[in-house]
C-alpha positions as CSV (number, residue, x, y, z in Angstrom):
1,M,-10.9,1.9,12.5
2,S,-11.7,-1.3,10.6
3,V,-12.3,-1.7,6.9
4,N,-14.5,-4.5,5.6
5,E,-15.5,-6.1,2.3
6,G,-17.9,-3.9,0.4
7,D,-16.6,-0.7,2.0
8,K,-15.2,2.1,-0.2
9,A,-11.4,1.8,0.2
10,P,-9.9,4.7,2.2
11,D,-7.8,6.9,0.0
12,F,-4.1,7.1,0.5
13,S,-1.0,8.8,-0.8
14,M,2.4,7.6,0.2
15,P,6.0,7.9,-0.8
16,T,7.4,4.8,-2.6
17,D,10.7,3.2,-3.3
18,G,12.7,5.0,-6.0
19,G,11.6,8.4,-4.8
20,G,8.1,8.1,-6.3
21,S,4.6,8.3,-4.7
22,V,1.4,6.3,-5.1
23,S,-2.2,7.2,-4.4
24,L,-5.4,5.2,-4.7
25,K,-6.9,8.0,-6.9
26,G,-4.0,7.6,-9.3
27,L,-4.8,3.9,-9.7
28,K,-8.5,4.3,-10.4
29,G,-9.6,1.9,-13.1
30,K,-7.2,-0.8,-11.9
31,A,-7.5,-3.6,-9.4
32,V,-5.2,-2.9,-6.4
33,I,-3.7,-5.4,-4.1
34,L,-2.6,-3.5,-1.0
35,Y,-0.7,-5.7,1.4
36,F,0.5,-4.6,4.8
37,Y,3.5,-6.3,6.3
38,P,5.5,-5.7,9.5
39,K,9.1,-5.1,8.4
40,D,11.5,-5.3,5.4
41,S,14.0,-8.1,5.2
42,T,12.4,-10.2,8.0
43,P,11.8,-13.9,7.2
44,G,8.0,-13.9,6.8
45,C,7.9,-10.5,5.1
46,T,10.6,-11.6,2.6
47,K,8.8,-14.8,1.9
48,E,5.5,-13.0,1.2
49,A,7.2,-10.3,-1.0
50,C,9.0,-13.0,-3.0
51,G,5.7,-14.9,-3.4
52,F,4.1,-11.8,-5.0
53,R,7.3,-11.3,-7.1
54,D,7.2,-14.9,-8.4
55,L,3.5,-14.7,-9.4
56,M,3.8,-11.2,-10.9
57,P,3.3,-12.4,-14.5
58,D,-0.1,-13.8,-13.4
59,F,-1.1,-10.6,-11.5
60,T,-0.1,-8.6,-14.6
61,K,-2.5,-10.7,-16.7
62,V,-5.4,-9.6,-14.5
63,D,-4.2,-6.0,-14.5
64,A,-3.7,-5.9,-10.8
65,E,-1.3,-3.4,-9.2
66,I,0.5,-4.7,-6.2
67,I,1.6,-2.4,-3.4
68,G,3.4,-3.5,-0.3
69,V,3.1,-1.2,2.7
70,S,5.1,-1.0,5.9
71,K,6.4,1.7,8.2
72,D,9.9,1.3,6.9
73,S,11.6,4.3,5.3
74,V,11.8,4.7,1.6
75,K,15.6,4.0,1.8
76,R,14.9,0.6,3.6
77,H,12.4,-0.1,0.9
78,D,14.9,0.7,-1.8
79,N,17.4,-1.8,-0.3
80,F,14.7,-4.5,0.2
81,K,13.5,-4.1,-3.3
82,A,17.0,-4.3,-4.8
83,K,18.1,-7.3,-2.7
84,F,15.1,-9.4,-3.8
85,A,14.4,-7.9,-7.3
86,L,10.8,-7.0,-6.3
87,P,8.9,-5.8,-9.4
88,F,6.1,-3.9,-7.6
89,L,5.9,-0.7,-5.5
90,L,6.8,-0.6,-1.8
91,A,5.1,2.3,0.0
92,S,6.4,3.9,3.1
93,D,3.8,4.7,5.8
94,E,6.3,6.0,8.4
95,E,3.6,8.0,10.3
96,G,1.2,5.1,10.3
97,D,-1.8,7.1,8.9
98,V,-2.7,4.5,6.2
99,C,-2.2,1.6,8.7
100,E,-4.6,3.3,11.0
101,R,-7.2,3.9,8.2
102,Y,-7.1,0.3,7.2
103,G,-7.2,-1.0,10.8
104,V,-3.9,-2.9,10.7
105,W,-2.1,-1.0,13.4
106,V,-2.9,-3.3,16.3
107,E,-1.7,-4.5,19.7
108,K,0.4,-7.6,19.3
109,S,1.9,-9.9,21.9
110,M,5.2,-11.8,21.8
111,Y,6.8,-13.7,24.7
112,G,4.3,-12.1,27.0
113,K,5.1,-8.5,26.0
114,K,2.5,-6.4,24.4
115,F,3.4,-3.8,21.8
116,M,1.8,-2.0,18.8
117,G,2.6,-3.3,15.3
118,I,1.3,-3.9,11.8
119,E,-1.0,-6.9,11.5
120,R,-0.1,-8.8,8.3
121,A,-3.2,-8.1,6.1
122,T,-4.1,-7.8,2.4
123,F,-6.9,-5.8,0.8
124,L,-8.1,-6.5,-2.8
125,I,-9.6,-3.3,-4.1
126,D,-11.6,-3.3,-7.4
127,A,-11.3,-0.9,-10.3
128,K,-14.0,1.3,-8.7
129,G,-12.3,1.6,-5.4
130,K,-14.4,-0.9,-3.5
131,I,-12.9,-3.4,-1.1
132,R,-13.7,-6.9,-2.5
133,N,-11.7,-9.1,-0.2
134,V,-9.9,-8.7,3.1
135,W,-7.4,-11.1,4.6
136,R,-6.4,-10.4,8.2
137,K,-3.8,-12.2,10.4
138,V,-2.3,-13.6,7.2
139,K,-0.3,-16.8,7.3
140,V,2.2,-16.6,4.4
141,P,2.1,-20.1,2.9
142,G,-0.5,-20.2,0.2
143,H,-1.6,-16.6,0.7
144,V,-0.4,-15.1,-2.6
145,E,-2.1,-17.9,-4.5
146,E,-5.4,-17.2,-2.7
147,V,-5.1,-13.4,-3.5
148,L,-4.4,-14.2,-7.2
149,A,-7.5,-16.5,-7.4
150,A,-9.6,-13.7,-5.9
151,A,-8.1,-11.1,-8.3
152,K,-8.9,-13.4,-11.3
153,A,-12.5,-13.5,-10.1
154,L,-13.0,-9.7,-10.3
């Protein structure tokens, strides 16, 4: 499945760090930045998470809720969040249902080997639940600033 700009965002409900949970329905009326990343505590994922952390005051000004999503367990998310003082939710999609709905569970290739994994991608969802921007195959440098500019334009 693939999700594109202008589509209604697929609903989700996932457990989060700290023993909580998050759903798209529960965030209605707020802009949501849903970013998918491969794995906690890896170099690119850490850099991306810290980028969102560092610009959190700016995202707060535009009333945007940031949610990082990977297939890591809630416990791994708790450790990752504590280690890097991440001020936003990390949601656990261990079964991969949400990854499938957003079209980010894809075949990847590394050193000639093919495997399934999460494609680094970000979705900007407006207050009415519509997808306004999609970034696929994200390169981390400059990405968070680009997402912030789009969120400010909502």
